[in-house]
DSSP file (Angstrom, degrees, kcal/mol; ACC not computed):
  #  RESIDUE AA STRUCTURE BP1 BP2  ACC     N-H-->O    O-->H-N    N-H-->O    O-->H-N    TCO  KAPPA ALPHA  PHI   PSI    X-CA   Y-CA   Z-CA
    1    1 A M              0   0    0      0, 0.0     2,-0.5     0, 0.0     0, 0.0   0.000 360.0 360.0 360.0 131.0    0.0    0.0    0.0
    2    2 A T        -     0   0    0    168,-0.0     2,-0.5     2,-0.0   166,-0.0  -0.814 360.0-162.5 -98.9 133.5    1.4    3.3   -1.0
    3    3 A H        -     0   0    0     -2,-0.5     2,-0.2   162,-0.1   165,-0.0  -0.950  15.6-133.8-110.8 128.0    0.9    6.4    1.3
    4    4 A S        -     0   0    0     -2,-0.5     3,-0.1     1,-0.1   166,-0.1  -0.521  26.1-106.4 -81.3 151.9    1.4    9.8    0.0
    5    5 A R        -     0   0    0     -2,-0.2    -1,-0.1     1,-0.1   157,-0.1  -0.426  45.8 -91.9 -69.9 145.8    3.4   12.3    1.8
    6    6 A P        -     0   0    0      0, 0.0     2,-0.2     0, 0.0    -1,-0.1  -0.353  53.4-135.0 -57.6 141.4    1.4   15.0    3.6
    7    7 A T    >   -     0   0    0     -3,-0.1     3,-1.1     1,-0.1    48,-0.1  -0.469  18.7-107.2-102.1 170.2    1.1   17.9    1.1
    8    8 A A  T 3  S+     0   0    0      1,-0.3     4,-0.3    -2,-0.2    -1,-0.1   0.702 120.8  52.6 -65.1 -22.7    1.6   21.6    1.4
    9    9 A T  T 3> S+     0   0    0      1,-0.2     4,-2.5     2,-0.1     3,-0.4   0.547  80.4 100.5 -93.8  -8.4   -2.2   22.0    1.0
   10   10 A T  H <> S+     0   0    0     -3,-1.1     4,-1.5     1,-0.2    -1,-0.2   0.880  82.7  42.4 -48.6 -53.6   -3.1   19.5    3.9
   11   11 A P  H  4 S+     0   0    0      0, 0.0    -1,-0.2     0, 0.0    -2,-0.1   0.890 119.3  43.7 -66.4 -33.5   -3.8   22.0    6.6
   12   12 A A  H  4 S+     0   0    0     -3,-0.4    -2,-0.2    -4,-0.3    -3,-0.1   0.808 119.7  39.2 -81.8 -28.8   -5.9   24.4    4.4
   13   13 A T  H  < S+     0   0    0     -4,-2.5    -1,-0.2     2,-0.1    -3,-0.2   0.611  81.9 109.3 -99.5 -11.1   -7.9   21.8    2.5
   14   14 A T  S  < S-     0   0    0     -4,-1.5   143,-0.0    -5,-0.3   140,-0.0  -0.444  81.3-107.3 -65.7 130.9   -8.7   19.3    5.2
   15   15 A P        -     0   0    0      0, 0.0     2,-0.3     0, 0.0    -1,-0.1  -0.264  23.0-125.6 -58.5 149.1  -12.5   19.6    5.9
   16   16 A E        +     0   0    0     -3,-0.1     2,-0.4     2,-0.1    -2,-0.0  -0.140  56.8 145.3 -93.5  41.4  -13.1   21.2    9.2
   17   17 A L        -     0   0    0     -2,-0.3    -3,-0.0     1,-0.1     0, 0.0  -0.658  53.9-122.2 -75.5 126.9  -15.3   18.4   10.6
   18   18 A T        -     0   0    0     -2,-0.4    -1,-0.1     1,-0.1    -2,-0.1  -0.570  26.6-126.1 -76.0 123.4  -14.6   18.1   14.2
   19   19 A P        -     0   0    0      0, 0.0     2,-0.1     0, 0.0    -1,-0.1  -0.390  22.7-125.2 -68.5 146.6  -13.4   14.6   15.0
   20   20 A G     >  -     0   0    0      1,-0.1     4,-2.4    -2,-0.1     5,-0.2  -0.342  27.0-100.1 -84.5 170.3  -15.3   12.7   17.7
   21   21 A I  H  > S+     0   0    0      1,-0.2     4,-2.6     2,-0.2     5,-0.2   0.895 122.8  53.5 -53.5 -47.1  -13.8   11.1   20.7
   22   22 A E  H  > S+     0   0    0      1,-0.2     4,-2.1     2,-0.2    -1,-0.2   0.884 108.8  48.7 -61.6 -38.6  -13.8    7.7   19.2
   23   23 A E  H  > S+     0   0    0      2,-0.2     4,-2.1     1,-0.2    -1,-0.2   0.934 112.7  48.7 -62.4 -48.0  -12.0    8.9   16.1
   24   24 A L  H  X S+     0   0    0     -4,-2.4     4,-1.8     1,-0.2    -2,-0.2   0.891 111.5  49.0 -63.7 -40.9   -9.3   10.7   18.3
   25   25 A E  H  X S+     0   0    0     -4,-2.6     4,-2.0     1,-0.2    -1,-0.2   0.876 107.7  54.7 -65.8 -38.1   -8.9    7.6   20.4
   26   26 A A  H  X S+     0   0    0     -4,-2.1     4,-2.1    -5,-0.2    -2,-0.2   0.879 103.4  56.9 -63.5 -37.3   -8.5    5.4   17.3
   27   27 A Q  H  X S+     0   0    0     -4,-2.1     4,-2.6     1,-0.2    -1,-0.2   0.961 108.0  48.5 -56.8 -49.8   -5.7    7.8   16.1
   28   28 A E  H  < S+     0   0    0     -4,-1.8    -2,-0.2     1,-0.2    -1,-0.2   0.867 111.6  46.6 -64.2 -36.1   -3.8    7.1   19.3
   29   29 A R  H  < S+     0   0    0     -4,-2.0    -1,-0.2     1,-0.2    -2,-0.2   0.850 118.1  44.3 -67.9 -31.9   -4.2    3.3   19.1
   30   30 A R  H  < S+     0   0    0     -4,-2.1     2,-1.7     1,-0.2    -2,-0.2   0.862 101.5  67.5 -80.8 -38.7   -3.1    3.4   15.4
   31   31 A L     <  +     0   0    0     -4,-2.6   104,-0.5    -5,-0.2     2,-0.4  -0.523  68.3 137.5 -93.3  70.1   -0.2    5.8   15.7
   32   32 A V        -     0   0    0     -2,-1.7   104,-0.2    -3,-0.2   102,-0.1  -0.955  43.9-137.2-122.2 135.4    2.3    3.7   17.8
   33   33 A F  B     -a  136   0A   0    102,-3.2   104,-3.3    -2,-0.4     3,-0.1  -0.628  10.9-141.1 -89.8 144.8    6.0    3.5   17.1
   34   34 A P  S    S-     0   0    0      0, 0.0     2,-0.3     0, 0.0    -1,-0.1   0.803  91.3 -19.9 -69.6 -28.9    8.0    0.2   17.3
   35   35 A R        -     0   0    0    100,-0.1     2,-0.3   101,-0.1   100,-0.1  -0.916  63.3-138.9-161.3 169.9   10.8    2.4   18.9
   36   36 A F        +     0   0    0     -2,-0.3     2,-0.2    -3,-0.1   100,-0.0  -0.862  27.9 171.7-146.2 109.9   11.6    6.1   19.1
   37   37 A T     >  -     0   0    0     -2,-0.3     4,-2.2     1,-0.1     5,-0.2  -0.497  49.6 -96.7-111.0 174.7   15.2    7.2   18.7
   38   38 A F  H  > S+     0   0    0      1,-0.2     4,-2.0     2,-0.2     5,-0.2   0.927 126.3  50.9 -57.2 -45.3   17.0   10.4   18.4
   39   39 A D  H  > S+     0   0    0      1,-0.2     4,-2.6     2,-0.2    -1,-0.2   0.859 106.8  54.0 -68.2 -32.1   17.2    9.9   14.6
   40   40 A D  H  > S+     0   0    0      2,-0.2     4,-2.4     1,-0.2     5,-0.3   0.889 108.1  51.0 -63.2 -36.4   13.4    9.2   14.5
   41   41 A A  H  X S+     0   0    0     -4,-2.2     4,-2.5     2,-0.2     5,-0.2   0.921 111.1  47.2 -65.8 -43.1   12.9   12.6   16.3
   42   42 A W  H  X S+     0   0    0     -4,-2.0     4,-2.9     2,-0.2     5,-0.2   0.942 114.4  46.5 -61.4 -49.8   15.1   14.3   13.7
   43   43 A A  H  X S+     0   0    0     -4,-2.6     4,-2.2     2,-0.2    -2,-0.2   0.908 115.1  45.9 -62.0 -44.7   13.3   12.6   10.8
   44   44 A L  H  X S+     0   0    0     -4,-2.4     4,-2.0     2,-0.2    -2,-0.2   0.922 114.9  46.8 -66.3 -47.1    9.8   13.3   12.2
   45   45 A G  H  X S+     0   0    0     -4,-2.5     4,-2.6    -5,-0.3    -2,-0.2   0.930 112.3  50.9 -63.2 -44.1   10.6   17.0   13.0
   46   46 A S  H  X S+     0   0    0     -4,-2.9     4,-2.5    -5,-0.2    -1,-0.2   0.889 108.6  51.5 -62.6 -39.0   12.2   17.5    9.6
   47   47 A L  H  X S+     0   0    0     -4,-2.2     4,-2.2    -5,-0.2    -1,-0.2   0.895 110.3  49.0 -62.7 -39.2    9.1   16.1    7.9
   48   48 A L  H  X S+     0   0    0     -4,-2.0     4,-2.9     2,-0.2     5,-0.2   0.929 110.9  50.0 -62.3 -46.9    6.9   18.5    9.9
   49   49 A V  H  X S+     0   0    0     -4,-2.6     4,-2.5     2,-0.2    -2,-0.2   0.900 109.9  51.1 -61.3 -40.1    9.2   21.4    8.9
   50   50 A E  H  X S+     0   0    0     -4,-2.5     4,-2.4     1,-0.2    -1,-0.2   0.939 113.0  45.0 -59.9 -48.6    9.0   20.4    5.2
   51   51 A V  H  X S+     0   0    0     -4,-2.2     4,-1.4     1,-0.2    -2,-0.2   0.909 113.5  49.2 -63.0 -43.3    5.3   20.2    5.3
   52   52 A A  H  <>S+     0   0    0     -4,-2.9     5,-2.7     1,-0.2     4,-0.2   0.887 111.3  50.8 -65.6 -38.4    4.9   23.5    7.2
   53   53 A R  H ><5S+     0   0    0     -4,-2.5     3,-1.4    -5,-0.2    -2,-0.2   0.936 106.0  55.3 -64.6 -43.6    7.3   25.3    4.8
   54   54 A E  H 3<5S+     0   0    0     -4,-2.4    -1,-0.2     1,-0.3    -2,-0.2   0.832 116.0  35.7 -62.3 -31.5    5.4   24.1    1.8
   55   55 A C  T 3<5S-     0   0    0     -4,-1.4    -1,-0.3    -5,-0.1    -2,-0.2   0.225 109.7-122.2-105.8  15.4    2.2   25.6    3.0
   56   56 A Q  T < 5 +     0   0    0     -3,-1.4    -3,-0.2    -4,-0.2    -4,-0.1   0.868  46.4 176.2  55.4  41.4    3.9   28.6    4.6
   57   57 A A      < -     0   0    0     -5,-2.7     2,-1.9    -6,-0.1    -1,-0.2  -0.666  31.6-135.6 -81.2 128.8    2.5   27.7    8.0
   58   58 A P        +     0   0    0      0, 0.0     2,-0.3     0, 0.0    21,-0.2  -0.440  55.9 139.3 -83.3  68.6    3.7   30.0   10.8
   59   59 A V        -     0   0    0     -2,-1.9    16,-2.6    19,-0.1     2,-0.4  -0.692  50.7-142.1-115.5 161.8    4.4   27.3   13.3
   60   60 A A  E     -CB  74 148A   0     88,-2.3    88,-2.0    -2,-0.3     2,-0.4  -0.905  23.1-156.8-112.3 146.1    6.8   26.1   15.9
   61   61 A I  E     +CB  73 147A   0     12,-2.9    12,-2.3    -2,-0.4     2,-0.4  -0.974  11.9 179.5-130.9 139.3    7.5   22.4   16.2
   62   62 A D  E     -CB  72 146A   0     84,-2.5    84,-3.3    -2,-0.4     2,-0.4  -1.000  12.5-169.4-144.6 140.4    8.7   20.5   19.2
   63   63 A I  E     -CB  71 145A   0      8,-2.5     7,-2.6    -2,-0.4     8,-1.7  -0.985  12.3-178.8-133.8 123.6    9.6   16.8   20.0
   64   64 A H  E     -CB  69 144A   0     80,-2.3    80,-1.9    -2,-0.4     2,-0.4  -0.896   7.7-175.1-116.1 147.3   10.3   15.8   23.5
   65   65 A R  E >  S-CB  68 143A   0      3,-2.4     3,-2.5    -2,-0.3    78,-0.3  -0.972  73.8 -16.2-140.5 128.6   11.2   12.3   24.8
   66   66 A G  T 3  S-     0   0    0     76,-3.0    77,-0.1    -2,-0.4     3,-0.1   0.843 128.1 -49.6  48.2  43.6   11.5   11.6   28.5
   67   67 A G  T 3  S+     0   0    0      1,-0.2     2,-0.5    75,-0.2    -1,-0.3   0.480 116.3 111.9  80.2   0.2   11.8   15.2   29.5
   68   68 A Q  E <   -C   65   0A   0     -3,-2.5    -3,-2.4     2,-0.0     2,-0.7  -0.912  67.4-130.8-110.5 130.6   14.5   15.9   26.9
   69   69 A Q  E     +C   64   0A   0     -2,-0.5    -5,-0.3    -5,-0.2     3,-0.1  -0.646  29.6 173.0 -77.9 119.4   13.8   18.2   23.9
   70   70 A L  E     +     0   0A   0     -7,-2.6     2,-0.3    -2,-0.7    -6,-0.2   0.678  64.4  18.3 -99.1 -18.8   15.0   16.3   20.9
   71   71 A F  E     +C   63   0A   0     -8,-1.7    -8,-2.5   -26,-0.0     2,-0.3  -0.979  58.6 168.2-153.9 137.7   13.8   18.6   18.1
   72   72 A H  E     +C   62   0A   0     -2,-0.3     2,-0.3   -10,-0.2   -10,-0.2  -0.970   3.3 169.8-150.5 138.5   12.7   22.2   17.9
   73   73 A A  E     -C   61   0A   0    -12,-2.3   -12,-2.9    -2,-0.3     2,-0.5  -0.989  15.9-161.9-145.1 143.3   12.0   24.5   14.9
   74   74 A A  E     -C   60   0A   0     -2,-0.3   -14,-0.2   -14,-0.2     3,-0.1  -0.990  17.7-157.3-125.0 120.2   10.5   27.9   14.7
   75   75 A L    >   -     0   0    0    -16,-2.6     3,-2.3    -2,-0.5    -2,-0.0  -0.568  38.4 -71.0 -96.3 160.7    9.3   28.8   11.1
   76   76 A P  T 3  S+     0   0    0      0, 0.0    -1,-0.2     0, 0.0   -17,-0.1  -0.205 121.8  28.1 -49.8 134.4    8.8   32.4    9.8
   77   77 A G  T 3  S+     0   0    0      1,-0.4     2,-0.1   -19,-0.1   -20,-0.0   0.110  92.9 116.5  97.6 -19.5    5.7   34.0   11.3
   78   78 A S    <   -     0   0    0     -3,-2.3    -1,-0.4   -19,-0.3   -19,-0.1  -0.393  47.1-161.3 -76.1 161.5    5.9   32.0   14.5
   79   79 A T    >>  -     0   0    0    -21,-0.2     3,-1.5    -3,-0.1     4,-0.9  -0.845  38.7 -93.5-135.5 171.4    6.5   33.9   17.8
   80   80 A P  H 3> S+     0   0    0      0, 0.0     4,-1.7     0, 0.0     3,-0.3   0.786 120.1  69.4 -58.7 -22.7    7.6   33.2   21.3
   81   81 A D  H 3> S+     0   0    0      1,-0.2     4,-2.4     2,-0.2     5,-0.2   0.865  93.0  59.0 -57.8 -38.2    3.9   32.8   22.2
   82   82 A N  H <> S+     0   0    0     -3,-1.5     4,-2.6     1,-0.2    -1,-0.2   0.896 102.9  50.2 -59.8 -41.2    4.0   29.6   20.1
   83   83 A D  H  X S+     0   0    0     -4,-0.9     4,-2.4    -3,-0.3    -1,-0.2   0.888 109.4  51.7 -66.9 -35.9    6.8   28.1   22.3
   84   84 A A  H  X S+     0   0    0     -4,-1.7     4,-1.9     2,-0.2    -2,-0.2   0.891 110.5  48.0 -65.9 -38.7    4.6   29.0   25.4
   85   85 A W  H  X S+     0   0    0     -4,-2.4     4,-2.9     2,-0.2     5,-0.3   0.904 109.1  55.1 -64.8 -41.5    1.6   27.1   23.8
   86   86 A I  H  X S+     0   0    0     -4,-2.6     4,-2.9     1,-0.2     5,-0.2   0.941 108.6  47.1 -58.4 -49.0    3.9   24.2   23.0
   87   87 A A  H  X S+     0   0    0     -4,-2.4     4,-1.9     1,-0.2    -1,-0.2   0.914 113.8  47.6 -60.7 -43.3    4.9   23.9   26.6
   88   88 A R  H  X S+     0   0    0     -4,-1.9    38,-1.4     2,-0.2     4,-1.0   0.905 115.1  43.7 -66.4 -45.0    1.3   24.1   27.8
   89   89 A K  H  X S+     0   0    0     -4,-2.9     4,-1.7    36,-0.2     3,-0.5   0.913 112.3  54.5 -70.1 -40.5   -0.1   21.6   25.3
   90   90 A R  H  X S+     0   0    0     -4,-2.9     4,-2.5    -5,-0.3    -2,-0.2   0.885 103.2  55.6 -59.7 -39.4    2.9   19.2   26.0
   91   91 A R  H  X S+     0   0    0     -4,-1.9     4,-2.1     1,-0.2    -1,-0.2   0.822 103.4  55.4 -65.7 -28.5    2.2   19.2   29.7
   92   92 A V  H  X S+     0   0    0     -4,-1.0     4,-2.8    -3,-0.5     6,-0.4   0.935 109.7  47.1 -65.3 -46.4   -1.4   18.0   29.0
   93   93 A V  H  X S+     0   0    0     -4,-1.7     4,-2.1     1,-0.2    -2,-0.2   0.900 112.6  49.2 -59.0 -41.8    0.1   15.1   27.1
   94   94 A E  H  < S+     0   0    0     -4,-2.5    -1,-0.2     1,-0.2    -2,-0.2   0.901 117.0  40.5 -63.6 -39.1    2.5   14.4   29.9
   95   95 A R  H  < S+     0   0    0     -4,-2.1    -2,-0.2    -5,-0.2    -1,-0.2   0.899 128.6  27.3 -81.7 -39.1   -0.1   14.5   32.5
   96   96 A Y  H  < S-     0   0    0     -4,-2.8    -3,-0.2     2,-0.2    -2,-0.2   0.567  89.9-134.3 -98.0 -12.1   -2.9   12.7   30.7
   97   97 A G  S  < S+     0   0    0     -4,-2.1     2,-0.3    -5,-0.4    -4,-0.2   0.681  74.5  96.5  64.1  18.5   -1.0   10.4   28.3
   98   98 A S  S    S-     0   0    0     -6,-0.4    -1,-0.2    -5,-0.1    -2,-0.2  -0.851  87.9 -76.3-131.7 165.2   -3.4   11.4   25.6
   99   99 A A     >  -     0   0    0     -2,-0.3     4,-2.1     1,-0.1    33,-0.2  -0.322  40.3-124.4 -56.5 141.4   -3.4   14.1   22.7
  100  100 A S  H  > S+     0   0    0     31,-2.5     4,-1.9     1,-0.2    29,-0.2   0.875 112.8  54.0 -58.7 -39.3   -4.1   17.6   24.0
  101  101 A Y  H  > S+     0   0    0     30,-0.5     4,-2.1    27,-0.2    -1,-0.2   0.902 108.4  48.8 -61.8 -41.7   -7.0   17.8   21.5
  102  102 A L  H  > S+     0   0    0      2,-0.2     4,-2.3     1,-0.2    -2,-0.2   0.876 107.6  53.8 -65.2 -39.0   -8.5   14.6   22.9
  103  103 A V  H  X S+     0   0    0     -4,-2.1     4,-1.5     1,-0.2    -1,-0.2   0.929 110.3  47.0 -63.5 -45.8   -8.2   15.8   26.5
  104  104 A G  H  X S+     0   0    0     -4,-1.9     4,-2.2     1,-0.2    -1,-0.2   0.893 110.5  53.8 -61.0 -40.1  -10.1   19.0   25.6
  105  105 A A  H  X S+     0   0    0     -4,-2.1     4,-2.8     1,-0.2    -2,-0.2   0.894 104.4  54.1 -62.8 -40.5  -12.7   17.0   23.7
  106  106 A R  H  X S+     0   0    0     -4,-2.3     4,-0.7     1,-0.2    -1,-0.2   0.852 109.2  47.8 -68.0 -32.2  -13.4   14.7   26.7
  107  107 A F  H ><>S+     0   0    0     -4,-1.5     5,-1.9     2,-0.2     3,-0.8   0.923 111.3  50.6 -68.9 -41.8  -14.0   17.7   28.9
  108  108 A R  H ><5S+     0   0    0     -4,-2.2     3,-2.4     1,-0.3    -2,-0.2   0.901 104.2  58.3 -61.9 -41.2  -16.4   19.2   26.3
  109  109 A A  H 3<5S+     0   0    0     -4,-2.8    -1,-0.3     1,-0.3    -2,-0.2   0.752 102.3  55.2 -60.5 -22.0  -18.3   16.0   26.0
  110  110 A K  T <<5S-     0   0    0     -3,-0.8    -1,-0.3    -4,-0.7    -2,-0.2   0.372 124.2-106.5 -87.8   2.4  -19.0   16.3   29.8
  111  111 A G  T < 5S+     0   0    0     -3,-2.4     2,-0.2     1,-0.3    -3,-0.2   0.717  90.9  81.8  79.9  22.2  -20.5   19.7   29.2
  112  112 A T  S   <S-     0   0    0     -5,-1.9     2,-0.3    -6,-0.1    -1,-0.3  -0.676  74.0-107.6-138.0-169.0  -17.6   21.6   30.6
  113  113 A T     >  -     0   0    0     -2,-0.2     4,-2.2    -3,-0.1     5,-0.3  -0.895  22.6-119.4-125.0 158.7  -14.1   22.9   29.7
  114  114 A F  H  > S+     0   0    0     -2,-0.3     4,-2.4     1,-0.2     6,-0.4   0.915 116.6  51.9 -57.0 -42.1  -10.6   21.9   30.6
  115  115 A E  H  4 S+     0   0    0      1,-0.2     4,-0.2     2,-0.2    -1,-0.2   0.842 113.7  43.1 -67.9 -34.3  -10.0   25.3   32.0
  116  116 A E  H  4 S+     0   0    0      1,-0.1    -1,-0.2     2,-0.1    -2,-0.2   0.834 128.4  23.0 -76.1 -34.8  -13.2   25.2   34.2
  117  117 A S  H  < S+     0   0    0     -4,-2.2    -2,-0.2     1,-0.1    -3,-0.2   0.549  99.2  77.7-119.1  -9.2  -12.9   21.6   35.5
  118  118 A S  S  < S-     0   0    0     -4,-2.4    -3,-0.1    -5,-0.3    -1,-0.1   0.728  78.8-141.6 -76.5 -20.2   -9.3   20.3   35.4
  119  119 A R        +     0   0    0     -5,-0.3     2,-0.3     1,-0.3    -4,-0.1   0.684  60.4 126.7  62.1  21.6   -8.3   22.2   38.4
  120  120 A L  S    S-     0   0    0     -6,-0.4     2,-0.5    -5,-0.1    -1,-0.3  -0.811  73.0 -95.1-108.1 149.7   -4.9   22.8   36.7
  121  121 A D    >>  -     0   0    0     -2,-0.3     3,-2.5     1,-0.2     4,-1.6  -0.489  26.8-148.8 -68.9 117.5   -3.3   26.3   36.1
  122  122 A A  T 34 S+     0   0    0     -2,-0.5    -1,-0.2     1,-0.3    -7,-0.0   0.664  96.3  63.1 -62.0 -18.2   -4.3   27.5   32.7
  123  123 A D  T 34 S+     0   0    0      1,-0.2    -1,-0.3     3,-0.0     3,-0.1   0.582 114.6  32.9 -82.4  -6.8   -1.0   29.3   32.4
  124  124 A R  T <4 S+     0   0    0     -3,-2.5     2,-0.4     1,-0.2    -2,-0.2   0.557 121.3  43.9-117.1 -16.6    0.8   25.9   32.6
  125  125 A Y     <  +     0   0    0     -4,-1.6     2,-0.4   -34,-0.1    -1,-0.2  -0.996  53.3 177.4-137.0 136.6   -1.6   23.6   30.8
  126  126 A A        -     0   0    0    -38,-1.4     2,-1.2    -2,-0.4   -34,-0.3  -0.951  18.1-158.8-143.6 119.8   -3.7   23.9   27.6
  127  127 A A        +     0   0    0     -2,-0.4     2,-0.3   -24,-0.1   -13,-0.2  -0.480  52.2 129.0 -95.2  62.6   -5.9   21.2   26.3
  128  128 A H        -     0   0    0     -2,-1.2     3,-0.5   -43,-0.1   -27,-0.2  -0.854  66.6 -87.4-113.7 152.7   -5.9   22.6   22.8
  129  129 A G  S    S+     0   0    0     -2,-0.3    26,-0.1   -29,-0.2     3,-0.1  -0.175  93.1  71.1 -64.5 147.7   -5.0   20.6   19.7
  130  130 A G  S    S+     0   0    0      1,-0.3    17,-2.0    25,-0.2     2,-0.5   0.193  71.7  88.8 136.2 -13.7   -1.4   20.2   18.5
  131  131 A S  E     - D   0 146A   0     -3,-0.5   -31,-2.5    15,-0.2   -30,-0.5  -0.952  49.3-179.8-116.3 127.5    0.3   17.9   21.0
  132  132 A F  E     - D   0 145A   0     13,-2.8    13,-2.2    -2,-0.5   -33,-0.1  -0.966  28.9-110.1-129.4 138.7    0.3   14.2   20.4
  133  133 A P  E     - D   0 144A   0      0, 0.0     2,-0.7     0, 0.0    11,-0.3  -0.363  17.6-138.1 -67.4 144.3    1.8   11.4   22.5
  134  134 A I  E     - D   0 143A   0      9,-2.5     8,-3.2   -70,-0.1     9,-1.2  -0.920  30.1-170.6 -97.0 114.9    4.7    9.5   21.2
  135  135 A T  E     - D   0 141A   0     -2,-0.7  -102,-3.2  -104,-0.5     2,-0.5  -0.923  10.9-154.1-116.4 131.9    3.7    6.0   22.2
  136  136 A V  E >>  -aD  33 140A   0      4,-2.5     4,-2.8    -2,-0.4     3,-2.3  -0.911  31.0-104.9-105.4 127.6    6.2    3.0   21.9
  137  137 A E  T 34 S+     0   0    0   -104,-3.3    -1,-0.0    -2,-0.5  -105,-0.0  -0.298 104.9   6.8 -49.9 127.0    4.7   -0.5   21.5
  138  138 A G  T 34 S+     0   0    0      1,-0.1    -1,-0.3    -2,-0.0    -3,-0.0   0.367 129.8  61.7  76.7  -4.1    5.0   -2.5   24.7
  139  139 A V  T <4 S-     0   0    0     -3,-2.3     2,-0.3     1,-0.2    -2,-0.2   0.735  88.2-141.0-112.5 -47.5    6.3    0.6   26.6
  140  140 A G  E  <  - D   0 136A   0     -4,-2.8    -4,-2.5   -43,-0.0     2,-0.4  -0.780  56.3  -4.7 114.6-165.0    3.6    3.3   26.5
  141  141 A V  E     + D   0 135A   0     -2,-0.3    -6,-0.3    -6,-0.2     3,-0.1  -0.542  55.4 165.9 -74.5 123.5    3.9    7.1   26.1
  142  142 A V  E     -     0   0A   0     -8,-3.2   -76,-3.0    -2,-0.4     2,-0.3   0.534  61.7 -34.3-111.2 -13.4    7.6    8.2   26.0
  143  143 A G  E     -BD  65 134A   0     -9,-1.2    -9,-2.5   -78,-0.3     2,-0.3  -0.910  60.1 -99.0-177.4-158.6    7.1   11.7   24.8
  144  144 A S  E     -BD  64 133A   0    -80,-1.9   -80,-2.3   -11,-0.3     2,-0.4  -0.992   5.5-146.7-151.9 156.2    5.3   14.1   22.6
  145  145 A V  E     -BD  63 132A   0    -13,-2.2   -13,-2.8    -2,-0.3     2,-0.4  -0.995  28.9-174.0-123.6 132.5    5.3   15.9   19.2
  146  146 A T  E     -BD  62 131A   0    -84,-3.3   -84,-2.5    -2,-0.4     2,-0.4  -0.971  17.3-172.3-135.8 141.3    3.8   19.3   19.2
  147  147 A V  E     -B   61   0A   0    -17,-2.0     2,-0.4    -2,-0.4   -86,-0.2  -0.987  10.3-179.3-127.9 140.6    2.9   22.0   16.6
  148  148 A S  E     +B   60   0A   0    -88,-2.0   -88,-2.3    -2,-0.4   -66,-0.1  -0.990  48.9  67.3-142.0 132.0    1.7   25.5   17.5
  149  149 A G  S    S+     0   0    0      1,-0.7   -90,-0.1    -2,-0.4     3,-0.1   0.111  81.8  72.7 149.9 -23.4    0.7   28.4   15.2
  150  150 A L  S    S-     0   0    0      1,-0.2    -1,-0.7   -93,-0.1     5,-0.1  -0.579  99.5 -68.3-104.9 173.9   -2.4   27.3   13.4
  151  151 A P    >>  -     0   0    0      0, 0.0     4,-2.6     0, 0.0     3,-1.2  -0.345  61.0-104.4 -58.2 148.6   -6.0   27.0   14.7
  152  152 A Q  H 3> S+     0   0    0      1,-0.3     4,-2.5     2,-0.2     5,-0.2   0.813 118.6  50.6 -50.0 -42.6   -6.0   24.0   17.1
  153  153 A L  H 3> S+     0   0    0      1,-0.2     4,-2.6     2,-0.2    -1,-0.3   0.863 112.9  47.4 -66.0 -32.4   -7.7   21.5   14.8
  154  154 A Q  H <> S+     0   0    0     -3,-1.2     4,-2.5     2,-0.2    -2,-0.2   0.898 109.8  52.3 -73.4 -40.7   -5.2   22.3   12.1
  155  155 A D  H  X S+     0   0    0     -4,-2.6     4,-1.9     2,-0.2    -2,-0.2   0.951 112.9  46.9 -56.0 -46.8   -2.3   22.0   14.6
  156  156 A H  H  X S+     0   0    0     -4,-2.5     4,-2.6    -5,-0.2    -2,-0.2   0.940 112.8  47.7 -61.4 -50.7   -3.7   18.6   15.5
  157  157 A R  H  X S+     0   0    0     -4,-2.6     4,-2.9     1,-0.2     5,-0.3   0.861 106.9  55.9 -63.3 -35.2   -4.2   17.4   12.0
  158  158 A M  H  X S+     0   0    0     -4,-2.5     4,-1.9     2,-0.2    -1,-0.2   0.946 111.9  44.1 -60.0 -47.2   -0.8   18.5   10.9
  159  159 A V  H  X S+     0   0    0     -4,-1.9     4,-2.4    -5,-0.2    -2,-0.2   0.960 115.3  47.9 -59.5 -53.6    0.8   16.3   13.6
  160  160 A V  H  X S+     0   0    0     -4,-2.6     4,-2.7     1,-0.2    -2,-0.2   0.918 112.2  48.3 -54.3 -49.8   -1.5   13.3   12.9
  161  161 A E  H  X S+     0   0    0     -4,-2.9     4,-1.9     1,-0.2    -1,-0.2   0.825 111.1  50.6 -62.4 -33.9   -0.9   13.4    9.2
  162  162 A A  H  X S+     0   0    0     -4,-1.9     4,-2.8    -5,-0.3    -1,-0.2   0.890 112.0  47.9 -69.7 -39.8    2.8   13.6    9.7
  163  163 A L  H  X S+     0   0    0     -4,-2.4     4,-2.9     2,-0.2    -2,-0.2   0.890 109.2  53.3 -68.4 -37.3    2.7   10.6   12.1
  164  164 A E  H  X S+     0   0    0     -4,-2.7     4,-1.1    -5,-0.2    -1,-0.2   0.948 114.2  42.4 -59.4 -47.9    0.6    8.6    9.7
  165  165 A H  H >X>S+     0   0    0     -4,-1.9     5,-0.8     1,-0.2     4,-0.6   0.933 115.3  48.7 -62.0 -48.3    3.1    9.3    6.9
  166  166 A F  H ><5S+     0   0    0     -4,-2.8     3,-1.3     1,-0.2    -2,-0.2   0.926 113.2  46.4 -60.6 -46.2    6.1    8.7    9.1
  167  167 A L  H 3<5S+     0   0    0     -4,-2.9    -1,-0.2     1,-0.3    -2,-0.2   0.671  98.2  71.1 -73.8 -15.7    4.7    5.4   10.5
  168  168 A S  H <<5S-     0   0    0     -4,-1.1    -1,-0.3    -3,-0.5    -2,-0.2   0.713 104.7-126.9 -71.0 -17.9    3.7    4.1    7.1
  169  169 A G  T <<5S+     0   0    0     -3,-1.3     2,-1.1    -4,-0.6     3,-0.1   0.480  77.1 120.5  84.9   1.8    7.5    3.7    6.3
  170  170 A D      < +     0   0    0     -5,-0.8    -1,-0.1     1,-0.2    -2,-0.1  -0.605  24.3 137.8 -98.9  71.3    7.0    5.8    3.1
  171  171 A Q              0   0    0     -2,-1.1    -1,-0.2     1,-0.2    -5,-0.1   0.324 360.0 360.0-102.3   7.4    9.5    8.5    4.1
  172  172 A A              0   0    0     -3,-0.1    -1,-0.2  -167,-0.0    -2,-0.1   0.451 360.0 360.0 -69.4 360.0   11.2    9.0    0.8
């Protein structure tokens, strides 16, 4: 099966249908690594940079594993605020072991918001789309990959589509 590389038009042309909790949970079950090395972080981060450059997305990209930053890039148009959003979204993944967008969706499904009901400092945690757990088969969540700079659903989709491509093995 051939998988196409995420394209420059991916963020702008993806329909803005909000994914349900089941779909978001299925993404997490599907997007699991056999291992995650420094080289994998570089390759995944580089793929995200390439896609973001092609669509001129003003994003910052971050990959963490076990408390260590393995990759960071800030593209034209991004700001220091994007780095603050990355840190806040990443903390949600670290605390809940789930994508930041999924965590926010679970609170919304209960008729509330993360900010109202999580009892966490909103200056340190943000359940907004764009941070996704790096899960290793047989190990669990070991880190996160995060994008910030687009509307939250587009941040989430950019990460998911890059992970789908990367994990398909079609990285040429």
